[in-house]
N, C-alpha and C positions, 0 to 999 in steps of 0.2 A: 228794261230793268231785268237783271238776272233773278232767277227764282231758286228756291231751296228744295232739293230732294233729300229726304232723310233716309240714310241707309240703316235698316233695322237689324242687320245680321247679328250684332252682338247682344241684342235682346234675346235672340235664340241661343247665343253662346251661353248665357247665364242659365237658361232653361236646360240645355243639354249637359251642363256640369253635374246635374243631379238626375238626368234622364227623366225629368218631371214634365208636368203640363203647364208650368208657369215659370217665368212670365211669358205671356202669349204675344208673339210679334204682331199678330193680327190686331189685337187690342191696342198695342203700342202704336200701330199705324193710324188707327182712328184718332188717338190723342194727338199725334203729330199733325194730322190734317186739321183737327179742331183748333190747333195753335196757329195755323196758317201755312203749313208746308204745302208746296205746290205739287209734290210728288213723293212717292215712296220707292226706294230702291232695295232690292234683296238679291243676294248672290246664291244661287243654287249650285253648290259645289258637287263634284262627283262623289266625294266621300260623305256628303251630307253632315258635315261637322257641326253646322248650326242650322241654317234654313233647310227645311225638308219639303218633300213633294206636297204634303198637306198644306203647308204654309203658302206656297206659291199659288196653289189652286184657289185657296180662300182669299188671298190678297188680290188676285186678279179679278175676283168676283166682287170684292167689297171696297177696294180703294176707289174713292170718288174722284180723285184728281188723276194723276198719271202713275201707272205702275211700270217701273223700269226694272227689267230682269237682267241682272249681270250673269254672264254665263261664258263657259268655254265653248268650243265647237265640237266637243265630244258627241258622238252620234246619239247617245241616250239623251243628253241634255237638249240637243237640237230637236229631237222628237217630242220632248215635253213642251218646248216652246211652240212648236207647230200645233200641238194639241190645245194648249190653253190660250194662245194668241194674246200675249201682253201688248200693251200699246207700244212699248219700246223695249229693245234688248240692247245691252252694251256688251260687246264681245271683249273678253279679257283673257290674258294668259293665266294658266293655272298649274301649279305644282302641288302635289299632295303633301309635301313636307313643309311648305311655307306657312308662316303664321298669318300673313296677309298677302295680298297680291303684290308681287315684286316686279317692278319694271313695267314697261308698256308692251302691248301686243306687237309682234313683228309682222307687219302686213306685207313685207317683201318676201321673207323666207317662207312664211306660211300662206302664201298667195293661193295656191291650189286648194288647200283644205278650207280656207276662209271663203273662197269663191263658191264652193259647193254648198256650204252652210248658208251663206248670204242669199244665194239663189232660192233655196227652200224657204227661208224666212220671209223674203220679199214677196213670194207667192201668196203669203198669208197677210200681206199688207202691213207688216210690222216695221216700225221705224228702226233703222239699224245705226247704232253708234259704235265706234271702235275706241277703246281706251289706249292711247298711244302717247309716247313722249313727243314734245314739241319739235320734232325733226322734220324739215321740209320734205325729205324723201318718203318718210312714213306717212305724212299727211297726204302727199300725192298718191301713194299706194292705196290708202283708205278710200280716197275719192275714186280712183280707178276701179276699185272693187265694187263700187256702188253704194257705199255707206252714205247716208244722208247727213250724218253728224259725226263728230269726234268728241271724245272727252280728253282734254289735255291733262297729262299726268303731272300733278303738282308736287310730287314727292321730293324732287330735288330742291324745289323752293322751300318746302317744309323743313328739310334737313339742313338747309344753309344756316350758318352761324354768324359769320361776319357781315357787316353792312355791304361790303363789296360783293360777296357771294350772293347775298339776297338780291341786290340790284341786278347782278348778272342773270340770275334765274328768272326774275321778273321780266327782264328784257327778252329772254328766250321765249317766255309765254306770250309776250306781245308779238314777237315775230311769228310764232306759231299761229296766233290768232289771225294775223294779216295773211299768212299763206292760206289758211283754211277758208278765210272769208273770200279771197280771190277765186277759190275753187267752188264757191257756192255752198259750203258746208255750214251747218249749224254748229256752234262751238260751246261745249260744256267743259267743266273743269272739276278735278277732285283728286284726292289722296293726301292724307296727312294734314288736312286743314283743320284748324282748331279755333277756339275763341281768341287765342293770342295772336294768331298769324293771318286771320282771314281778311282783315281790312285792306292791306296793300294789294293782294291779288284780286279782291272784289272791286277794286278801283279800276281794273282793266276793263275798258268799255267793250260792250258787245259779247261778253261771255254770258250766254243765255241761261245757264243752269249750273248750279253747284251741287255735287253729290258729297254729302258729309255724314259720317256715321259714328265712328268710335268716340270722337270728342263729345258728341251730343249724348250718346248712350252713357258715357262715363259721368257726365254732369247730371244726367237724369237720376243716378243713384243717390244724389244729394238733394235735388230740387224737384224731381219728377220730370217725366219726358215732355209734358205739355210746356212747362216753364223753360226747360232746356231748349226746346225747339224755338220758342218765342224769343229767347235771348239771342240765338243765332240769327234769326230773321232780323232782329233789330240792329245787329252789327252789319248785316248786309245792307240794310236800308241806310244806315249811317255812312257806310263807305260810298254808296252810290249817290248820296246827296252832295258829295264833295266833287272836286274836279276829277274827271276821268281821263284816261290816256290810252 
């Protein structure tokens, strides 16, 4: 059964809008775990636009399930990961001007830089995942670099409108899963997943972990983050109780 990691970045976004001390993403993480989340995800960006150093240090100490640190391979960020030693890091591309992570990590063009960072992180016995599009060459490159897991970029699925395009993107995710599975990789998925579109992708068997943030945080403004997390977990359970493919 796949599990839910709640990405709490946008709890911090609300805090940073006023440069205040609330809402506290660490407090939000506790509520997510109490609701049944199996992990907490946070992205420490180079510009610290939302999650900051204090957040990741406290999250790493207080998260009772799994703390997954999303990060670029910038030297400063790699040093922080080496210092705090989260259970898992997910390597992502990062542009300062983007609103959210755009596209997947290029494990082919960025091979040298990635290899250096992965070597340092693996010395700390951190699980390494790479956020990539479901392309066989990228998946192979991630495996060659020594990643133990990949997170399949579900953005193209989330942005698909017609039934034909949705099926096409689901098929791509299934093929990506099959390629990764043959290489012995653990398979996660995330990006753009919402309460409205989660069920079809959650029905793909052997996706072990879903990273979902914005949709849960958005709903939490109306119902609270405990209830919002619980509602997403219930949708995952509903999807996985039906026929998988």
